[in-house]
C-alpha positions in Angstrom: -47.5 -7.1 29.5 -44.0 -9.2 29.2 -44.8 -9.4 26.0 -44.7 -5.3 25.1 -41.5 -5.4 27.1 -39.6 -8.0 25.1 -41.1 -6.0 21.9 -40.3 -3.0 22.8 -36.5 -4.2 23.7 -35.9 -6.4 20.8 -37.0 -3.2 19.0 -34.6 -0.7 20.2 -31.5 -3.5 20.2 -32.2 -4.2 16.3 -32.7 -0.6 15.9 -29.4 0.6 16.8 -28.0 -1.9 14.1 -27.0 0.2 11.4 -24.3 -0.6 8.8 -20.8 1.5 9.3 -21.1 4.7 6.0 -18.5 3.8 3.9 -17.4 7.2 2.6 -16.3 6.8 -1.3 -13.4 7.1 -2.6 -13.1 11.2 -4.0 -10.1 10.1 -6.5 -6.5 8.2 -6.7 -3.1 9.1 -6.6 -0.7 6.9 -8.4 2.9 7.1 -8.7 5.3 4.7 -10.9 9.2 4.0 -10.1 11.7 1.7 -10.6 15.0 0.0 -8.7 17.1 -3.0 -9.2 17.0 -6.7 -7.3 21.1 -7.7 -7.5 21.5 -11.3 -8.9 23.2 -13.4 -6.1 21.8 -11.7 -2.4 21.9 -13.7 0.4 19.1 -15.7 1.7 20.2 -14.9 5.8 19.6 -10.9 5.9 16.4 -9.1 5.3 17.4 -7.1 2.3 16.1 -3.3 2.0 16.2 -1.1 -1.4 15.4 2.7 -0.7 13.6 4.5 -3.5 13.7 8.0 -2.6 12.0 11.3 -3.5 8.7 10.2 -5.3 7.1 13.3 -7.0 3.2 13.0 -5.1 0.5 14.0 -7.2 -1.7 15.1 -4.4 -1.9 18.6 -4.5 -2.5 18.6 -8.6 -5.6 16.1 -7.7 -7.0 18.3 -5.7 -6.7 21.8 -7.5 -8.2 19.2 -10.1 -11.2 18.5 -7.8 -11.4 22.3 -6.4 -10.7 20.5 -3.0 -8.1 21.6 -0.4 -6.4 18.7 2.2 -8.9 19.4 5.0 -11.7 17.9 3.0 -10.1 14.7 2.7 -10.8 12.5 5.9 -7.8 10.0 5.3 -6.1 8.6 2.2 -5.5 5.0 2.2 -3.1 2.6 0.0 -5.2 0.9 -2.9 -2.9 -0.9 -4.9 1.2 -2.0 -4.5 2.3 -4.1 -7.5 5.8 -5.2 -8.6 6.2 -6.1 -12.3 9.8 -7.3 -13.6 10.6 -4.7 -16.5 11.9 -7.3 -18.6 9.2 -10.2 -18.4 11.1 -13.4 -17.7 12.4 -13.3 -14.4 10.0 -14.7 -11.8 9.8 -13.1 -8.2 9.8 -16.8 -6.7 13.1 -16.9 -5.0 11.1 -13.7 -2.5 10.2 -15.4 0.8 8.5 -12.0 2.1 8.0 -8.7 1.3 7.3 -5.4 3.0 6.8 -1.9 1.7 7.2 1.4 3.8 6.5 5.0 3.4 8.2 8.2 4.7 9.2 11.5 3.4 12.3 13.5 5.7 9.4 15.4 7.6 8.1 12.6 8.9 10.9 10.1 8.8 8.9 7.0 10.8 8.5 4.2 8.3 5.1 2.8 7.9 3.7 -0.4 5.9 1.4 0.0 3.2 1.7 -3.0 1.6 3.2 -6.6 2.1 2.8 -10.2 1.7 3.9 -13.2 3.6 4.9 -15.8 2.1 5.2 -15.3 -1.7 3.8 -17.6 -3.2 6.3 -20.4 -5.0 4.3 -20.2 -8.7 4.7 -16.3 -8.9 5.4 -14.5 -12.1 7.0 -11.9 -13.2 4.0 -9.6 -11.6 3.4 -9.2 -8.3 0.6 -7.6 -6.2 0.7 -7.1 -3.1 -2.0 -6.6 -0.2 -2.4 -3.0 0.8 -2.3 -2.1 4.6 -5.3 0.5 6.3 -3.1 3.0 7.2 -3.9 6.2 6.5 -0.9 8.1 4.4 -2.1 12.0 3.7 0.3 13.5 5.6 3.4 11.4 3.6 1.3 12.6 0.2 0.7 16.2 1.9 4.6 15.9 1.0 5.6 17.1 -2.6 7.7 14.2 -2.4 7.7 11.1 -0.8 10.3 8.1 -0.3 9.6 4.1 0.4 11.3 1.4 1.5 11.2 -2.3 0.1 12.3 -5.1 2.5 13.3 -8.2 1.0 13.8 -11.6 2.8 15.0 -14.4 0.6 13.9 -18.0 0.4 16.7 -18.7 -2.5 19.0 -16.9 -4.5 18.2 -15.2 -7.9 20.0 -16.2 -10.7 20.3 -12.7 -12.3 19.6 -9.0 -11.9 15.7 -8.3 -11.6 14.2 -4.4 -13.0 11.7 -3.8 -11.3 9.2 -1.4 -11.8 6.7 -0.4 -8.9 3.5 0.8 -9.1 1.6 2.5 -6.4 -2.1 4.0 -6.0 -3.7 5.2 -3.0 -7.1 6.4 -2.3 -8.1 9.9 -0.9 -11.6 9.8 0.8 
């Protein structure tokens, strides 16, 4: 009788173990913008760069897939990349970086990507780590803004014109 009891308990415990259902991405919302990192910034302060009024293509994507905003469960950051436009400068002078999203309607800044510390052998292309926050409320606006926070380990000897590529995954 004790064997059967342990068998039933074991089956009960193992039957409850299931992999979480991971919803597949429906589409990707992408945008590209640019900003300039001036030469000679100091290493003591954190430097902030605001890129405002980035158009959101979420509504166009929803229309093309015959969906509404309510059909989406969440929108997560998928990719954030910095690319030096002339290709020659490297980002090795950056100690850490954080990219935060906000809108005029929702001014609370939330981190969407980061890298701490930036590797010393970084070239002219810097891929950041996306966070897991839901940015559905931010992208539902027609435009959104980002704040790039830089902490430097050294001085940049030249101005770096940078393209910022952002991608978000709608589920």
